[in-house]
C-alpha positions in Angstrom: -17.0 -24.8 -29.6 -17.3 -24.1 -25.9 -18.1 -20.4 -26.6 -20.7 -21.3 -29.2 -22.5 -23.5 -26.7 -22.9 -20.5 -24.5 -24.7 -18.4 -27.2 -27.8 -20.5 -28.1 -30.3 -17.6 -27.6 -28.7 -15.0 -29.8 -28.7 -15.0 -33.6 -27.4 -12.4 -36.1 -31.0 -11.6 -37.1 -32.1 -10.7 -33.5 -31.9 -7.5 -31.6 -28.6 -8.1 -29.8 -29.1 -5.6 -27.0 -30.3 -8.3 -24.6 -27.4 -10.6 -25.6 -24.3 -10.5 -23.3 -20.7 -10.0 -24.3 -18.5 -12.8 -23.1 -15.4 -11.1 -21.5 -12.2 -13.0 -21.1 -9.8 -11.4 -18.5 -6.2 -12.6 -18.9 -4.1 -12.4 -15.7 -0.8 -13.7 -17.1 1.0 -10.4 -16.3 0.1 -10.9 -12.6 1.8 -14.3 -12.7 4.8 -12.9 -14.5 5.3 -10.4 -11.6 5.2 -13.2 -9.1 1.5 -13.2 -8.0 -0.2 -16.6 -8.0 -3.6 -15.7 -6.7 -6.0 -12.8 -6.3 -9.5 -11.6 -7.0 -11.6 -10.8 -10.1 -14.6 -8.5 -10.0 -17.2 -7.6 -12.6 -20.1 -5.1 -12.3 -22.5 -2.9 -14.3 -25.3 -1.2 -12.2 -24.6 -3.9 -9.6 -22.0 -6.5 -8.8 -22.1 -9.3 -11.4 -19.4 -11.6 -10.1 -16.6 -11.3 -7.5 -14.4 -14.3 -6.8 -11.0 -15.4 -5.4 -9.1 -17.1 -8.1 -5.8 -18.9 -8.7 -4.0 -17.0 -11.5 -2.0 -20.1 -12.2 -5.1 -22.2 -12.8 -6.3 -19.8 -15.5 -2.9 -19.2 -17.1 -3.1 -18.5 -20.8 -6.8 -19.1 -21.0 -8.1 -16.4 -18.7 -11.3 -15.9 -16.7 -14.6 -15.9 -18.7 -17.6 -13.8 -17.6 -20.8 -12.8 -19.3 -21.4 -9.0 -19.0 -24.0 -6.5 -20.4 -23.1 -5.0 -23.7 -24.1 -1.4 -22.9 -21.9 -0.9 -19.8 -19.7 -3.0 -17.6 -16.6 -2.9 -15.5 -13.9 -5.4 -14.7 -11.0 -5.4 -12.2 -8.3 -7.7 -11.0 -6.4 -7.5 -7.6 -3.7 -9.2 -5.8 -2.8 -8.3 -2.2 -6.3 -7.2 -1.1 -6.5 -9.4 2.0 -6.7 -6.5 4.4 -9.5 -4.6 2.5 -13.3 -4.6 2.8 -15.1 -4.3 -0.5 -18.5 -2.9 -1.3 -20.1 -2.6 -4.8 -17.4 -0.3 -6.3 -15.2 0.7 -3.3 -12.5 -1.0 -1.2 -11.2 0.3 2.1 -8.4 -0.9 4.4 -9.9 -2.7 7.4 -9.6 -0.3 10.4 -6.6 -1.2 12.5 -4.9 -3.2 9.7 -2.0 -2.2 7.5 -2.7 -1.8 3.8 -1.7 -4.8 1.8 0.8 -4.9 -1.0 -1.9 -4.2 -3.5 -1.5 -4.6 -7.3 -4.6 -3.9 -9.4 -6.1 -3.4 -12.9 -9.5 -1.8 -13.7 -11.4 -1.1 -16.8 -14.8 0.2 -17.9 -16.1 -0.9 -21.3 -19.0 -0.9 -23.7 -18.8 -3.6 -26.3 -21.2 -4.6 -29.1 -19.3 -7.6 -30.2 -20.0 -11.1 -28.8 -16.5 -11.5 -27.3 -14.1 -9.1 -25.6 -10.6 -9.8 -24.2 -8.9 -7.8 -21.4 -5.2 -8.2 -20.9 -5.0 -7.1 -17.2 -1.8 -5.2 -16.6 -1.2 -4.9 -12.9 -0.2 -1.6 -11.4 1.3 -0.9 -7.9 -1.1 0.8 -5.6 1.1 1.3 -2.5 4.2 3.0 -1.3 6.5 0.8 0.7 8.4 2.8 3.3 11.7 1.3 4.5 13.1 2.6 7.8 16.8 2.8 8.2 18.7 3.4 11.5 22.0 4.9 10.4 23.1 2.6 7.6 21.3 -0.4 9.1 17.9 -1.9 8.4 17.6 -3.0 12.0 17.3 -0.8 15.1 19.5 -1.2 18.1 18.4 -3.9 20.5 17.4 -1.4 23.1 15.5 0.9 20.7 12.3 1.7 22.6 10.0 3.4 20.0 7.5 2.3 17.4 6.1 4.3 14.4 2.6 5.0 13.4 1.8 6.2 9.9 -1.4 8.2 9.4 -2.8 9.3 6.1 -6.0 10.9 4.7 -7.0 8.1 2.2 -7.7 4.5 3.2 -9.6 3.3 0.1 -9.8 3.1 -3.6 -12.4 2.8 -6.3 -12.3 -0.8 -7.5 -12.6 0.0 -11.2 -11.0 3.4 -11.7 -8.3 2.8 -9.0 -8.8 6.4 -7.7 -8.0 6.9 -4.0 -10.9 7.5 -1.6 -10.7 9.5 1.6 -10.8 7.8 4.9 -8.6 7.8 8.0 -5.7 5.4 7.7 -3.5 4.5 10.6 -0.9 1.6 10.7 1.8 0.8 13.2 5.3 -0.1 12.2 7.7 -2.2 14.2 10.4 -4.9 13.4 9.4 -7.9 11.3 10.8 -11.4 11.8 14.1 -10.3 10.4 14.3 -7.2 12.6 13.6 -4.9 9.5 11.1 -2.1 9.6 8.7 -1.5 6.8 5.5 0.5 6.5 2.8 0.6 3.8 0.9 3.6 2.6 -2.0 3.1 0.2 -2.5 5.4 -2.8 -3.3 8.9 -1.6 -4.8 12.1 -3.1 -2.1 14.3 -1.5 0.7 14.3 1.0 -1.6 14.4 4.0 0.7 12.3 6.0 1.9 12.2 9.6 4.5 10.0 11.4 3.9 9.4 15.1 6.7 8.0 17.2 5.5 6.4 20.4 6.5 4.3 23.3 4.3 1.1 23.2 2.3 -0.2 26.0 3.6 -3.3 27.6 0.4 -5.2 26.8 -0.2 -3.7 23.3 2.5 -2.6 21.0 0.1 -0.9 18.7 -0.8 1.6 21.4 1.2 3.9 23.7 2.3 7.4 24.5 3.2 9.5 21.5 6.5 11.4 22.0 7.0 12.9 18.6 4.7 13.9 15.7 6.4 14.6 12.3 4.9 16.1 9.2 5.7 13.2 6.9 3.7 14.8 4.1 6.1 17.8 4.0 9.0 15.4 3.6 7.2 13.7 0.7 6.5 17.2 -0.8 10.2 18.0 -0.7 10.9 14.7 -2.4 8.4 15.5 -5.2 6.5 12.3 -4.6 3.8 11.8 -7.2 0.7 9.8 -6.0 -0.8 9.9 -9.6 1.9 7.6 -11.1 0.5 4.4 -12.4 3.0 2.4 -10.4 3.8 4.1 -7.1 7.4 4.4 -6.0 8.9 3.3 -2.7 10.8 5.6 -0.3 13.4 5.3 2.5 13.0 7.0 5.8 16.3 7.6 7.7 15.9 7.9 11.5 18.5 9.9 13.4 18.9 11.4 16.8 20.1 14.9 17.8 20.1 16.9 21.0 16.7 18.2 19.9 15.2 14.8 19.5 14.5 12.5 16.6 15.1 13.6 13.0 13.6 12.1 9.9 14.8 12.4 6.3 13.1 10.9 3.3 14.7 9.7 0.0 13.9 7.8 -3.1 14.3 4.0 -2.6 17.9 3.2 -3.5 18.0 -0.4 -4.6 17.2 -2.8 -7.4 14.1 -2.6 -9.7 11.1 -2.2 -7.4 9.5 -5.4 -8.8 12.4 -7.4 -7.5 12.5 -5.6 -4.1 9.0 -6.7 -3.2 8.0 -10.2 -2.2 4.4 -11.0 -2.7 
């Protein structure tokens, strides 16, 4: 009855090109994976609607939006707090670390009155865990910090394709003393790892002592940036007489959905 009330101007005898399709986007899969809120976006030749939503509040009923029949796009995101969005692009805010971004996007052309999208979230980031020997925490007197640099900092909102742009994010200990970095989806392994001594007044800046070709390590691992759900990796930090050594391995742990807290 509610949907019928939205369609007073269109009858089966009319030319229906001007009548919208009412799209329902279901976000239940986001909730199943532990995400309670995010953003929905719709566009055609321009942005139709973009809104922060509580996935819990629309559980099982979805988000309803009128869209053009001839061409429209829909997307759902969670973890996009550190991104700036334009019409159809999103980029990490300069100086910020990429968020733990999960997303779904779809382009459609529908002639029916109703269309349902079951948004299936996909993981758009690589979480890098730093290990010091066998420990997740560095020695108390460990002086260095890490800076991850990459060639892509953005993504098309609807196709989820990576977009070029300089990405730089510093990595240091979190509240538990553990070290994690985030790399957004990339086109290739154009990655560097800088190891630097932070300034006393700004830990994100400082003298760079080592620069490591992190992309070459990802190449050796066979890392695939085209996977629908990106994998996580572990970086082991060691010391030799020649300086710092870095090795990269697949994440060794439980299912990746359980390893990540959103």
